[in-house]
C-alpha positions as CSV (number, residue, x, y, z in Angstrom):
1,M,79.1,6.3,15.4
2,L,77.8,8.9,13.0
3,D,76.8,11.2,15.8
4,D,80.2,10.9,17.4
5,I,81.9,11.8,14.1
6,K,79.6,14.8,13.7
7,D,80.3,16.0,17.3
8,G,84.0,15.5,16.9
9,T,84.1,12.9,19.7
10,V,86.1,10.7,17.3
11,D,88.3,11.8,14.3
12,G,88.6,8.5,12.5
13,V,87.1,5.1,11.8
14,I,89.0,1.8,11.4
15,A,87.2,-1.1,9.7
16,W,88.4,-4.6,8.8
17,H,86.9,-4.2,5.3
18,L,84.6,-1.7,3.7
19,D,81.7,-4.2,3.5
20,R,81.9,-4.5,7.3
21,L,80.8,-0.9,7.5
22,H,77.8,-1.2,5.2
23,R,76.4,-3.1,2.2
24,R,74.0,-0.5,0.9
25,P,75.2,2.3,-1.4
26,I,72.9,4.8,0.2
27,E,74.5,4.2,3.6
28,L,78.0,4.7,2.0
29,E,77.0,8.1,0.6
30,E,75.7,9.3,4.1
31,F,78.8,8.0,5.8
32,A,81.2,9.6,3.3
33,Q,79.4,12.9,3.6
34,V,79.5,12.9,7.4
35,C,83.3,12.0,7.4
36,D,84.0,14.7,4.8
37,N,82.1,17.4,6.8
38,A,83.9,16.5,10.0
39,G,87.3,15.9,8.4
40,A,87.5,12.4,9.8
41,K,89.8,9.7,8.3
42,V,88.7,6.2,7.3
43,T,91.1,3.3,7.3
44,T,90.3,-0.3,6.2
45,L,92.8,-3.1,7.1
46,H,91.9,-4.9,3.8
47,G,91.3,-3.2,0.5
48,D,92.5,0.2,1.8
49,V,90.3,3.0,0.6
50,D,91.0,6.7,0.9
51,F,87.7,8.7,1.1
52,G,89.7,11.9,0.7
53,T,90.4,11.4,-3.0
54,G,88.1,11.1,-6.0
55,D,89.5,7.8,-7.1
56,G,89.2,6.4,-3.5
57,L,85.6,7.4,-3.2
58,L,84.9,5.9,-6.7
59,L,86.5,2.6,-5.6
60,A,84.5,2.6,-2.4
61,R,81.3,3.1,-4.4
62,I,82.1,0.2,-6.7
63,M,82.9,-2.0,-3.7
64,A,79.7,-1.0,-2.0
65,A,77.7,-1.9,-5.2
66,V,79.4,-5.2,-5.4
67,A,78.7,-6.0,-1.7
68,A,75.0,-5.0,-2.2
69,N,74.7,-7.2,-5.2
70,E,76.4,-10.1,-3.3
71,S,73.9,-9.7,-0.4
72,D,71.0,-9.6,-2.9
73,A,72.2,-12.7,-4.7
74,K,72.4,-14.6,-1.4
75,S,68.9,-13.5,-0.6
76,R,67.7,-14.6,-4.0
77,R,69.3,-18.0,-3.5
78,V,67.7,-18.4,-0.1
79,R,64.3,-17.4,-1.5
80,R,64.6,-19.9,-4.4
81,K,65.5,-22.7,-2.0
82,M,62.5,-21.8,0.2
83,D,60.3,-21.8,-2.8
84,E,61.6,-25.2,-3.9
85,V,61.0,-26.7,-0.4
86,A,57.5,-25.2,-0.3
87,Q,56.5,-26.4,-3.8
88,A,57.6,-29.9,-2.7
89,G,55.4,-29.7,0.4
90,R,58.3,-30.2,2.7
91,P,58.5,-28.4,6.1
92,H,60.8,-25.5,6.8
93,G,62.9,-24.6,9.9
94,G,61.7,-23.0,13.1
95,T,60.1,-24.1,16.4
96,R,58.3,-27.5,16.5
97,A,54.7,-27.1,15.5
98,F,52.1,-28.0,18.1
99,G,50.6,-31.3,17.2
100,Y,53.7,-32.6,15.4
101,E,57.1,-34.1,16.5
102,A,60.4,-32.2,16.1
103,D,60.8,-33.6,12.6
104,K,57.7,-31.5,11.8
105,V,56.2,-34.4,9.9
106,T,55.2,-37.1,12.4
107,V,52.0,-36.5,14.3
108,R,52.1,-36.3,18.1
109,P,48.8,-38.1,19.0
110,A,48.1,-36.4,22.4
111,E,48.6,-32.9,20.9
112,A,46.8,-33.7,17.7
113,A,43.7,-34.7,19.7
114,I,43.9,-31.2,21.4
115,V,44.2,-29.4,18.1
116,K,41.2,-31.3,16.7
117,D,39.2,-30.5,19.8
118,M,40.1,-26.8,19.7
119,A,39.1,-26.6,16.0
120,E,35.7,-28.2,16.6
121,R,35.0,-26.1,19.6
122,F,36.0,-22.9,17.8
123,L,33.8,-23.8,14.8
124,A,30.9,-24.5,17.3
125,G,31.2,-20.9,18.4
126,E,33.5,-21.0,21.5
127,P,35.8,-17.8,21.6
128,L,39.5,-18.0,21.4
129,I,39.9,-16.5,24.9
130,S,37.8,-19.3,26.4
131,L,39.9,-22.0,24.6
132,T,43.1,-20.3,25.7
133,N,42.0,-20.2,29.3
134,W,41.1,-23.9,29.1
135,L,44.6,-24.8,27.7
136,N,46.2,-22.9,30.6
137,D,43.9,-24.4,33.2
138,Q,44.7,-27.9,32.0
139,G,48.4,-27.2,32.2
140,I,49.0,-28.0,28.5
141,A,52.5,-27.0,27.6
142,T,53.3,-24.8,24.6
143,T,56.1,-25.7,22.1
144,G,57.9,-22.3,22.5
145,K,59.6,-20.6,25.5
146,A,56.3,-19.1,26.8
147,D,55.0,-20.6,30.1
148,S,51.4,-20.0,29.2
149,W,49.1,-19.8,26.2
150,R,48.0,-16.6,24.5
151,T,45.0,-16.1,22.2
152,S,47.4,-15.0,19.5
153,T,49.3,-18.3,19.7
154,L,46.2,-20.4,19.5
155,R,44.9,-18.2,16.7
156,G,48.1,-18.8,14.8
157,I,47.7,-22.6,15.2
158,L,44.1,-22.7,14.2
159,Y,44.6,-20.3,11.2
160,S,47.6,-22.3,9.9
161,A,47.1,-24.5,6.9
162,R,49.6,-26.9,8.4
163,I,47.1,-28.6,10.7
164,S,45.0,-29.6,7.7
165,G,48.0,-31.1,5.8
166,Q,48.5,-28.2,3.5
167,R,51.7,-26.3,2.7
168,E,51.6,-22.5,3.2
169,H,54.2,-20.2,1.7
170,R,54.4,-16.4,1.8
171,G,50.9,-16.3,3.4
172,E,49.3,-18.5,0.7
173,I,48.2,-22.1,0.6
174,I,50.1,-23.6,-2.4
175,G,49.3,-27.3,-2.2
176,E,49.4,-30.6,-0.2
177,A,52.1,-31.1,2.4
178,V,54.1,-34.3,3.1
179,W,52.8,-34.5,6.7
180,P,49.4,-35.9,7.7
181,A,46.5,-33.7,8.4
182,I,44.9,-33.3,11.8
183,I,41.7,-31.5,10.6
184,T,40.2,-31.3,7.1
185,P,41.0,-28.5,4.6
186,A,37.3,-27.6,4.6
187,Q,37.6,-26.9,8.4
188,T,40.6,-24.8,7.8
189,A,38.7,-22.8,5.2
190,R,35.9,-22.2,7.6
191,I,38.1,-21.2,10.4
192,R,39.9,-18.7,8.2
193,A,36.6,-17.3,7.0
194,I,35.6,-16.6,10.6
195,L,38.9,-15.2,11.7
196,D,39.2,-13.0,8.6
197,D,35.7,-11.6,9.0
198,P,36.1,-7.8,9.4
199,A,33.1,-7.7,11.7
200,R,34.8,-10.0,14.1
201,R,35.7,-8.4,17.4
202,T,39.3,-9.3,18.4
203,N,39.1,-7.8,22.0
204,R,36.3,-10.0,23.3
205,T,36.8,-11.2,26.9
206,A,35.3,-14.2,28.6
207,R,31.8,-13.5,29.9
208,R,30.6,-13.7,33.5
209,Y,27.0,-13.5,32.2
210,Y,26.0,-16.5,30.1
211,L,23.2,-14.6,28.2
212,A,25.0,-11.3,27.7
213,G,23.7,-9.7,24.5
214,M,21.0,-12.3,24.0
215,L,18.1,-10.8,26.1
216,R,15.8,-8.0,24.8
217,C,13.5,-5.6,26.6
218,G,9.8,-6.4,26.2
219,K,9.0,-2.7,26.5
220,C,11.5,-0.9,24.2
221,G,13.3,-3.7,22.4
222,A,16.8,-2.7,23.7
223,T,19.4,-5.3,24.6
224,L,19.5,-6.0,28.4
225,M,22.9,-5.5,30.0
226,A,24.7,-7.1,32.8
227,H,24.1,-5.0,35.9
228,P,24.6,-6.5,39.4
229,R,23.0,-4.8,42.4
230,Q,23.8,-5.4,46.0
231,G,25.8,-8.5,45.1
232,V,22.9,-10.0,43.0
233,R,23.6,-10.7,39.3
234,R,20.9,-9.1,37.1
235,Y,20.2,-8.2,33.5
236,H,18.8,-4.7,33.2
237,C,17.5,-2.5,30.4
238,K,19.7,0.4,31.2
239,A,18.7,4.0,30.5
240,G,20.9,7.2,30.4
241,P,23.1,9.2,28.0
242,D,25.3,6.2,27.2
243,F,22.5,3.6,26.8
244,T,19.5,3.1,24.6
245,G,17.2,1.3,27.0
246,C,14.1,2.5,28.9
247,G,15.3,1.5,32.3
248,G,12.0,-0.3,33.0
249,I,13.0,-4.0,32.8
250,Y,15.3,-6.1,35.0
251,I,15.5,-9.8,35.8
252,D,17.5,-12.1,38.0
253,A,20.4,-13.5,36.0
254,T,20.8,-16.8,37.8
255,R,17.1,-17.8,37.4
256,V,16.8,-16.7,33.8
257,E,20.0,-18.5,32.8
258,E,18.8,-21.7,34.4
259,L,15.5,-21.4,32.6
260,I,17.1,-20.8,29.2
261,S,19.7,-23.5,29.7
262,E,16.9,-26.1,30.4
263,A,14.9,-24.9,27.4
264,V,17.9,-25.2,25.1
265,L,18.8,-28.7,26.3
266,Y,15.2,-29.8,25.8
267,R,15.1,-28.3,22.3
268,L,18.2,-30.2,21.3
269,D,16.3,-33.4,21.8
270,T,13.1,-32.4,19.9
271,P,12.3,-34.0,16.5
272,E,11.2,-30.6,15.2
273,L,14.8,-29.3,15.5
274,A,16.3,-32.5,14.0
275,A,13.9,-32.0,11.0
276,A,14.9,-28.4,10.6
277,V,18.6,-29.2,10.6
278,A,18.0,-32.0,8.1
279,G,16.5,-29.4,5.8
280,K,19.8,-27.6,5.9
281,A,21.6,-30.4,4.1
282,A,21.4,-28.5,0.8
283,E,23.0,-25.5,2.5
284,D,25.9,-27.6,3.7
285,T,26.5,-28.7,0.1
286,Q,26.5,-25.1,-1.0
287,T,29.0,-24.3,1.7
288,A,31.4,-27.0,0.4
289,A,30.9,-25.5,-3.1
290,L,31.8,-22.1,-1.8
291,V,35.0,-23.4,-0.2
292,D,36.0,-24.8,-3.6
293,A,35.1,-21.5,-5.2
294,I,37.3,-19.6,-2.8
295,A,40.2,-21.9,-3.6
296,A,39.6,-21.5,-7.4
297,D,39.6,-17.7,-7.0
298,E,42.9,-17.9,-5.1
299,A,44.4,-19.9,-7.9
300,Q,43.1,-17.3,-10.5
301,L,44.7,-14.5,-8.5
302,E,48.0,-16.3,-8.5
303,E,47.7,-16.8,-12.3
304,L,47.1,-13.1,-12.7
305,A,50.1,-12.2,-10.6
306,G,52.2,-14.5,-12.8
307,L,50.9,-12.8,-16.0
308,Y,51.7,-9.4,-14.6
309,A,55.2,-10.5,-13.5
310,A,55.8,-11.9,-17.0
311,K,54.6,-8.5,-18.4
312,A,51.9,-10.3,-20.3
313,I,49.3,-7.8,-18.9
314,T,49.6,-4.2,-17.8
315,A,49.1,-3.0,-14.2
316,K,45.8,-1.5,-15.2
317,E,44.6,-4.8,-16.7
318,W,45.8,-6.6,-13.6
319,M,43.9,-4.4,-11.2
320,A,40.7,-4.5,-13.4
321,A,40.8,-8.3,-13.3
322,R,41.9,-8.7,-9.7
323,N,39.3,-6.4,-8.0
324,P,36.1,-8.4,-8.9
325,I,37.8,-11.7,-8.0
326,E,38.8,-10.4,-4.6
327,A,35.3,-9.0,-4.0
328,R,33.7,-12.3,-4.9
329,Q,36.2,-14.1,-2.7
330,K,35.4,-11.9,0.3
331,A,31.7,-12.3,-0.1
332,N,32.0,-16.1,-0.3
333,K,34.1,-16.1,2.9
334,R,31.5,-14.2,4.7
335,T,28.8,-16.6,3.5
336,V,30.9,-19.6,4.7
337,A,31.3,-17.9,8.1
338,R,27.6,-17.3,8.5
339,A,26.9,-21.0,7.6
340,T,29.3,-22.3,10.3
341,N,26.9,-22.3,13.2
342,T,24.2,-24.2,11.4
343,T,26.8,-26.7,10.0
344,D,28.1,-27.5,13.5
345,L,24.7,-27.7,15.1
346,A,24.2,-31.3,14.1
347,R,26.9,-32.4,16.6
348,H,24.6,-31.4,19.5
349,L,21.4,-33.0,18.3
350,G,20.0,-35.7,20.5
351,Q,22.6,-34.9,23.2
352,G,20.3,-33.1,25.6
353,D,20.5,-35.8,28.4
354,H,24.3,-36.0,28.1
355,L,24.7,-32.2,28.1
356,R,22.4,-31.9,31.0
357,R,24.6,-34.1,33.1
358,T,27.8,-32.2,32.1
359,W,26.4,-28.7,31.7
360,S,27.6,-27.4,35.0
361,T,31.2,-28.5,34.2
362,L,31.3,-26.4,31.0
363,N,32.7,-22.9,31.1
364,L,30.3,-20.0,30.3
365,N,31.6,-19.5,26.8
366,R,31.1,-23.1,25.8
367,Q,27.5,-23.0,27.3
368,R,26.9,-19.8,25.3
369,A,28.3,-21.3,22.1
370,I,25.9,-24.3,22.3
371,T,22.9,-22.0,23.2
372,A,23.6,-19.7,20.3
373,T,23.2,-22.5,17.8
374,V,19.5,-22.7,18.5
375,L,18.5,-19.5,20.4
376,D,18.6,-16.1,18.6
377,H,17.5,-14.1,21.6
378,A,14.9,-14.1,24.4
379,I,12.4,-11.3,25.1
380,I,11.9,-10.3,28.8
381,E,8.4,-9.0,29.4
382,P,7.5,-6.4,32.2
383,R,6.5,-7.6,35.6
384,G,2.8,-8.6,35.8
385,A,2.7,-9.3,32.1
386,G,3.2,-13.0,32.7
387,A,0.7,-15.4,34.1
388,G,2.6,-15.6,37.4
389,G,2.6,-11.9,38.2
390,G,3.9,-10.9,41.7
391,R,7.3,-10.0,42.8
392,G,9.1,-13.3,42.5
393,F,10.7,-14.8,39.4
394,D,8.0,-15.5,36.8
395,P,9.1,-17.9,34.0
396,S,6.3,-16.7,31.7
397,R,8.0,-13.3,31.4
398,V,10.7,-15.0,29.4
399,R,9.9,-15.6,25.7
400,P,12.6,-17.4,23.7
401,V,13.0,-16.6,19.9
402,W,14.6,-19.7,18.4
403,R,16.9,-19.8,15.3
404,L,15.5,-23.2,14.3
């Protein structure tokens, strides 16, 4: 409309009321200037205002200020109501949350079981893309209009404090909610620590190579890369301007993956591993303490914000107090994220026989997540270095380096 007035396409504007044109004084000034420059007339059917006179423009400015204040007052009332609902732990409007009925309070058992499974598998190391593909492959329906799941949708569900029975408001957890929890608050804290980790890659795709990034060259120490040749899947220490390897090592992918899988399944049943994990009990206690410390820091940050809002402290004092708290909070979150794999390892102990029977039915990402709990990497030695020698696959070339 403004462009048409400037170009002379129209020579006047008719509005029902001035506040139907705009509710921001800055917009009124721009509109009045454009009309004045073009000589256009403005007519309102209610509260007639003549922009061509000083008194008319003054009246328009007063009416615009009143309209802006009315709009702000409505927004403040809505915010106060939302704050009140949040403080009481009650749900707000919007699409039905996955795992809960339309009333947003009653748990839907079938979906709740899926949410719990997704959370446990994510904490065990399975990537979001793998979990998303599983949801789509199983034909599980979303709660929105989308026909299929996206990683962003699943991320939002897992990151939400709702599924652990907590009320979230303006991006912060403010207390317990009136609906039941599906997972524990501690699990939510650990999930958030992982997803908030700056080092986390968000563009990771599902792997076709189960041991990608986990094999090292026995000659130069570089990471072997997936490199098929003539239809055969292989891991290769690649050399060249874009790679850091020596080019002297390669190994059949299928055979080495079978060997490592069997070694991992065997190790999960060994008493040595069970004893090592038992020795981590103290670390689990420390992790729980760190989760509490993170929550305490969050409460302290909210208290600081309240003091600043009440003008009890200056902006400089607020920043000086806030920065070390946020730094401590980030460090604790990183520590919780690092402890996650060890914490969830216990769920696989003694399950070697069961996993061996179902291993082939698991997708690559889930196999990798289980493997990564015990295997740091494996070194692939040059041909002839192993006891077997020769041109065939030599298992003695593979030297696992265990985490525990």
